[in-house]
C-alpha positions in Angstrom: 155.6 107.8 103.3 157.1 111.0 104.4 160.1 110.9 106.6 160.3 112.5 110.0 162.7 115.1 108.5 160.0 115.9 106.0 157.5 116.4 108.9 159.6 118.5 110.9 160.2 120.8 108.0 156.6 121.2 107.6 156.1 121.9 111.1 158.9 124.5 111.3 157.7 126.2 108.2 154.1 126.5 109.8 155.4 127.7 113.1 157.6 130.3 111.3 154.7 131.5 109.3 152.6 131.8 112.5 155.5 133.8 114.2 155.8 131.3 116.9 158.6 131.4 119.4 159.2 127.7 120.2 159.8 127.3 124.1 162.7 124.9 123.7 163.6 122.5 126.5 163.2 118.9 127.7 159.7 118.9 129.2 158.2 117.1 126.3 158.7 116.4 122.8 156.6 117.0 119.7 155.7 113.7 117.9 154.0 112.6 114.7 151.7 109.6 114.6 152.5 109.4 110.8 156.0 108.2 111.6 155.9 107.4 115.2 158.8 109.4 116.0 159.5 112.6 117.9 160.8 116.0 116.6 162.2 118.4 119.1 161.9 119.2 122.8 159.7 121.8 124.5 159.9 123.5 127.7 156.9 123.0 130.0 155.5 125.1 132.7 156.0 124.7 136.5 153.4 124.9 139.2 155.0 128.4 139.7 154.5 129.2 136.2 151.0 128.3 136.2 150.1 130.3 139.3 151.7 133.4 137.5 149.6 132.6 134.4 146.4 132.5 136.5 147.3 135.7 138.2 147.9 137.4 134.8 144.7 136.1 133.5 142.7 137.3 136.4 144.2 140.8 136.1 143.3 140.8 132.4 139.7 139.6 133.1 139.3 142.9 135.2 140.0 145.2 132.3 138.5 142.8 129.6 135.1 142.4 131.4 134.3 146.3 131.1 135.1 146.4 127.4 131.8 146.6 125.4 131.0 143.3 123.8 131.0 144.4 120.3 134.4 145.8 120.8 135.5 142.3 122.2 134.0 140.9 119.1 136.6 143.0 117.0 139.4 140.8 118.5 137.6 137.6 117.5 137.1 139.0 114.0 140.9 139.7 113.8 141.6 136.2 114.9 139.2 134.8 112.2 141.0 136.7 109.5 144.3 135.5 110.6 142.9 132.0 110.7 141.8 132.4 107.1 145.3 133.6 106.3 146.9 130.7 107.6 144.3 128.1 107.0 146.8 125.7 104.9 149.5 126.2 107.2 147.4 125.2 110.3 145.9 122.3 108.3 149.5 120.9 107.8 150.2 121.1 111.5 147.1 119.4 112.4 147.9 116.5 109.9 151.5 116.3 111.4 150.5 116.1 115.1 147.2 114.2 114.7 147.4 112.2 111.3 144.1 113.6 110.0 143.6 113.3 106.2 144.0 116.6 104.4 140.3 117.4 103.9 139.5 116.7 107.5 142.4 118.8 108.8 141.1 121.8 106.4 137.7 121.2 107.8 139.1 121.7 111.3 140.5 125.1 110.6 137.4 126.2 108.6 135.3 125.1 111.6 137.5 127.7 113.6 136.8 130.3 111.1 133.2 129.7 111.2 132.9 129.9 115.0 134.8 133.1 114.9 132.1 134.6 112.6 129.5 133.1 114.8 131.0 134.7 117.9 131.5 138.1 116.2 127.6 138.1 115.6 127.1 137.0 119.1 128.9 139.9 120.4 125.9 142.2 119.7 123.3 139.6 120.9 124.3 138.8 124.4 120.8 139.5 125.5 118.6 139.0 128.8 115.0 139.1 129.2 112.4 141.4 130.9 109.6 139.7 132.8 106.4 141.3 134.3 106.4 142.2 138.0 103.5 141.6 140.2 104.2 145.1 141.9 102.9 148.4 140.4 105.8 150.5 139.2 108.4 147.7 139.1 110.4 145.9 136.2 111.9 142.5 136.4 114.9 141.8 134.2 117.8 139.5 133.6 121.3 140.7 132.7 124.4 138.6 132.0 128.0 139.4 133.0 131.4 137.9 132.3 132.1 134.9 134.4 136.1 135.3 134.9 139.1 133.3 134.0 138.2 130.2 131.8 140.5 127.4 131.6 140.1 125.2 128.5 141.6 121.8 128.4 141.5 120.3 124.9 142.0 116.8 123.6 144.4 115.5 120.8 141.9 114.6 118.1 140.5 118.2 117.6 143.7 120.1 118.7 142.4 123.5 117.4 138.6 123.5 116.7 137.6 122.7 120.4 139.7 125.4 121.6 138.1 127.8 119.3 134.7 126.9 120.3 135.4 127.8 123.8 137.8 130.7 123.3 135.9 132.6 120.8 132.9 132.5 122.7 134.5 133.1 126.0 136.3 136.2 124.7 133.2 138.0 123.4 131.4 137.3 126.7 134.3 139.0 128.5 136.2 136.3 130.1 140.0 135.7 129.9 141.2 132.4 128.8 143.9 129.9 129.7 144.5 127.1 127.3 146.0 123.8 128.4 146.3 121.7 125.2 146.8 118.0 124.8 150.4 117.0 125.4 150.3 115.1 122.2 149.6 118.1 120.1 151.6 121.2 121.5 152.8 122.7 118.1 149.2 123.2 117.1 148.3 125.0 120.1 151.4 127.3 119.9 150.5 128.2 116.4 146.9 129.1 117.2 147.9 131.0 120.4 150.6 132.9 118.3 147.9 134.2 115.9 145.6 135.2 118.8 148.6 137.0 120.2 148.9 138.8 117.0 145.0 139.7 117.0 145.5 140.9 120.7 148.2 143.3 119.6 146.3 144.6 116.4 143.1 145.3 118.6 144.7 146.6 121.7 143.0 144.0 123.8 144.9 143.3 127.2 148.0 141.3 126.7 147.2 138.3 128.9 143.5 137.9 128.0 144.5 134.6 126.4 147.6 132.4 127.3 148.6 128.9 126.5 150.2 126.6 129.0 152.2 123.6 128.0 152.4 121.5 130.9 152.0 118.0 132.3 149.3 116.8 134.5 150.9 117.6 137.7 151.7 121.2 136.8 148.3 121.8 135.2 146.5 120.8 138.3 146.3 124.2 139.6 144.3 125.3 136.6 141.6 122.8 138.2 142.0 123.9 141.9 142.8 127.4 141.6 139.6 129.6 143.0 140.6 132.4 140.6 139.6 130.0 137.6 135.6 130.5 137.4 135.0 127.7 134.8 136.9 124.8 133.6 136.0 123.6 130.1 137.4 120.1 129.6 137.3 117.8 126.7 138.6 114.3 127.1 137.9 110.8 128.4 135.0 109.9 130.9 137.9 109.1 133.5 139.5 112.6 133.1 136.0 114.3 133.7 135.4 112.0 136.8 138.4 113.3 138.2 138.1 117.0 137.4 134.4 117.4 138.3 134.4 116.8 142.0 137.7 119.0 142.4 136.2 121.8 140.7 132.9 121.4 142.6 134.6 121.2 145.9 135.7 124.8 145.5 132.2 125.8 144.1 133.7 126.4 140.7 131.8 125.6 137.5 132.6 122.9 134.7 131.6 122.4 131.2 132.5 118.7 130.3 132.7 117.1 126.8 133.7 113.5 127.4 133.3 110.1 126.0 130.8 109.1 123.4 129.4 105.6 122.3 127.4 106.6 119.5 125.0 104.5 117.5 122.8 104.5 114.3 119.5 102.7 114.3 118.9 101.5 110.7 115.3 100.8 110.1 113.5 98.7 107.4 112.6 101.8 105.3 116.2 103.2 105.4 118.0 104.2 102.0 120.8 101.6 102.4 123.2 103.3 100.2 122.7 106.4 102.1 123.0 104.5 105.3 126.3 102.7 104.2 127.9 106.0 103.2 126.9 107.8 106.5 127.9 104.8 108.7 131.5 104.5 107.0 132.3 108.1 107.4 131.2 108.1 110.9 133.0 105.0 111.9 136.2 105.2 110.0 136.8 109.0 109.6 139.8 110.4 111.8 140.7 106.6 112.1 137.8 106.4 114.6 139.3 109.0 116.9 136.4 111.2 117.2 134.1 111.7 120.3 131.3 111.5 117.8 132.7 108.3 116.0 130.1 105.8 115.3 130.8 102.8 117.4 127.5 100.9 117.2 125.1 100.1 114.5 121.6 98.7 115.5 120.1 97.3 112.4 116.5 95.7 111.8 117.0 91.8 111.3 115.5 92.0 108.0 118.4 94.2 106.6 121.3 93.0 108.7 123.1 90.8 105.9 122.7 93.6 103.2 123.8 96.4 105.4 126.8 94.4 106.8 127.7 93.2 103.3 127.8 96.9 102.1 129.9 98.2 105.0 132.2 95.4 104.5 132.7 96.2 100.8 133.4 99.9 101.7 135.8 98.9 104.4 137.8 96.8 102.2 138.1 99.6 99.7 139.2 102.2 102.2 142.7 103.6 101.4 144.8 103.6 104.8 148.2 105.3 104.9 150.0 108.6 104.7 147.4 111.3 105.4 149.2 113.8 103.2 148.6 111.5 100.1 145.7 112.3 97.9 143.3 109.6 98.0 144.0 108.5 101.7 140.9 108.2 103.8 142.2 106.7 107.1 145.4 108.0 108.7 147.3 106.7 111.6 146.2 106.0 115.2 147.6 108.4 117.6 149.9 105.8 119.3 150.5 102.3 119.9 148.6 102.3 123.1 145.3 103.1 121.0 145.9 100.0 119.1 146.6 97.9 122.0 143.3 99.1 123.5 141.5 98.1 120.1 143.1 94.8 119.9 142.0 94.1 123.5 138.3 95.2 122.7 138.2 92.8 119.6 139.5 90.0 121.7 136.8 90.6 124.2 134.1 91.0 121.8 135.1 87.6 120.1 135.0 86.0 123.6 131.4 87.3 123.9 130.5 85.6 120.7 131.2 88.2 118.3 132.3 87.5 114.7 135.1 89.9 113.1 133.9 90.5 109.7 136.8 92.8 108.4 139.7 94.6 109.4 141.4 95.0 112.9 144.8 94.3 111.5 147.9 96.6 111.4 149.0 97.6 108.1 152.7 98.1 107.3 153.1 101.4 106.0 157.0 101.6 106.1 157.3 103.8 109.3 156.8 103.3 113.2 153.3 104.7 112.8 150.3 102.8 113.7 148.0 102.0 110.6 145.1 99.9 111.3 142.4 98.7 108.7 139.0 99.8 110.3 137.3 96.8 112.1 133.7 95.6 111.6 132.2 93.1 114.0 128.8 91.5 114.4 127.8 90.9 118.0 124.9 88.6 119.1 124.0 91.1 121.8 125.4 94.4 123.5 127.9 92.9 125.8 130.2 94.9 128.3 132.7 95.8 125.8 130.2 97.2 123.4 129.1 99.5 126.1 132.5 101.0 126.5 134.1 103.5 124.2 137.1 102.1 122.4 138.8 105.3 120.7 139.6 103.7 117.5 137.9 102.4 114.4 135.9 99.5 115.7 132.2 99.2 114.7 129.9 96.8 116.3 126.6 95.6 114.5 123.6 94.3 116.3 120.0 93.5 115.3 116.5 94.4 116.5 113.1 93.4 115.9 110.9 96.3 117.3 111.7 100.3 117.3 111.1 99.9 121.0 113.8 97.3 121.4 116.2 99.4 119.3 115.8 102.5 121.2 116.3 100.5 124.5 119.4 99.0 123.0 120.5 102.4 121.8 120.2 104.1 125.3 121.6 101.1 127.3 125.2 102.8 127.6 126.7 105.2 129.8 127.5 107.8 127.3 125.1 110.0 125.7 126.8 112.2 123.0 125.6 111.6 119.3 123.1 109.3 117.6 121.5 108.9 114.4 118.6 106.9 112.7 118.2 106.0 109.1 114.6 105.7 108.0 112.1 107.2 105.6 109.3 106.6 107.9 108.5 110.0 109.7 106.8 108.3 112.6 110.0 106.3 113.4 112.1 109.5 112.9 109.8 111.6 115.3 109.8 108.9 117.9 113.5 108.6 117.9 113.7 112.5 118.4 111.0 112.5 121.1 111.5 112.6 124.8 111.2 108.6 124.8 113.6 108.4 122.1 117.5 109.0 121.9 118.7 110.0 125.2 121.7 111.8 123.7 122.6 115.6 123.1 122.8 115.1 119.4 120.1 113.3 117.7 120.2 113.0 113.7 118.1 111.6 111.0 119.4 110.2 107.9 123.0 111.2 108.5 125.8 109.9 110.7 126.9 110.8 114.2 129.9 112.9 113.4 130.4 116.1 111.6 128.2 118.7 113.7 127.8 122.1 112.6 128.9 124.9 114.7 125.5 126.7 114.8 123.9 124.2 117.0 124.9 123.2 120.8 127.5 120.6 120.9 127.5 118.2 123.7 126.0 115.2 125.4 124.2 113.7 128.4 125.1 111.0 131.1 128.7 110.2 131.5 129.5 112.5 128.3 129.2 115.3 131.1 126.3 117.4 130.1 128.2 120.4 128.5 127.3 122.4 125.6 129.8 124.2 123.5 129.8 126.4 120.1 126.3 127.4 118.9 122.8 128.3 120.0 122.9 129.6 123.6 125.9 127.8 124.7 127.5 131.3 125.4 125.6 131.4 128.7 128.0 128.8 130.2 130.8 131.5 130.0 128.6 134.2 131.8 126.9 134.7 135.1 123.2 135.6 135.4 121.8 138.4 137.5 118.2 139.1 138.1 117.4 142.8 138.5 114.3 144.5 140.1 113.9 148.0 139.4 111.5 150.2 141.2 110.6 153.3 139.3 107.7 154.0 141.5 107.5 156.4 144.7 106.2 153.5 147.0 107.7 150.3 148.3 105.4 147.4 147.9 106.7 144.0 149.0 106.4 140.8 146.8 103.7 138.3 147.8 101.7 141.0 149.6 104.0 140.9 152.6 103.3 144.0 154.8 106.2 145.1 157.0 104.5 148.3 158.1 
């Protein structure tokens, strides 16, 4: 297991490579879940500092919105190339601060590079539409314009990728961006922001078109309440979203929310069980169960339950848990002791509800103060209250069904609606699951797990997940405002609906 000194050395090397000027102070301390220990102190922004940041962002927006979109794309292109140059460095930092295994950390940075490429292409495709007018000599059309200052609030589990989903798109749309990262991952945000600062300098974009704010909840509140902030894009818990949404709505601002997920897979009688086991294990245990798309429930046909559970149990017992920098490790640490306490509480409640703990749930001694846990697999007699809640840890519940209608009803009977999947070789079952009467989630997969979405599709969910969409498809529209235009190129002035005001 690496020492805290080793991890601090890795972090400092990456920060130096990215030309980060560390704001030293005692506001908060960088920390690694690998050792459970802190590094060095960082200064945090005051309420006054945040007000000044918003003012600078608004001033930058008034300049940036008039820059042609393809030129705005040049900034994001420059950022993408810098991310390519520093992919290894940033992946190291993600592993240090989050505890992700190497391949997942590298995958997160690649996701940033991919979304930059997507956004560059998008900068030439921010198109509206033309509609036929009922009036002779008139044309109806829609145009899209930059929305304004966008605040991005990101969570610890994807400390860089979620920021890029929002920022790359918002920048090509003509918005300025203020990033409030998780207090658990300040170093990653400082490194990413420094690279974007370099891209801004290279391309001549306004200096404050992007700013990062390291702040606690009280100081960051101004980013939610300030009327100069047009859009608040927040990723985090359902509780956080329930606090943010009404405050922004009270001032008639807009929100884009990516909140909790209680994701499930249905395993049908025709399923390829080997494929299902592999898909379930990665989705449930990857990132130590700390993804919003982590699989938390399996709903398996009663005829396959024992065989499927046996396959998952075997896989779980073979998972290598430990130092995420070590080759062969598949499960790193939980972010902090509080995460394990919630996992223990959920297991106890599930046992009280008649559940059976098949494997896992115990803490592993990894020779440090980090919290290392073997992913837990539980069989439940029914979908109880604790199963309907999201426990942000590697805890997987398995339940059985007899009919597809029963399975879909159980699947949808949770407050969250982010990601879902079905394992089946029966096309009729697959189509039913993807239909309007099937999964009620924003992401609906067939024969793959619930996690690992590509950037080309819109990412987000329904119900208490918040309804937001980020990254691909037409998600760019959230960062722009729509205008309906009527052009009269005739010499007369007819009114709509045949109104005569003569």
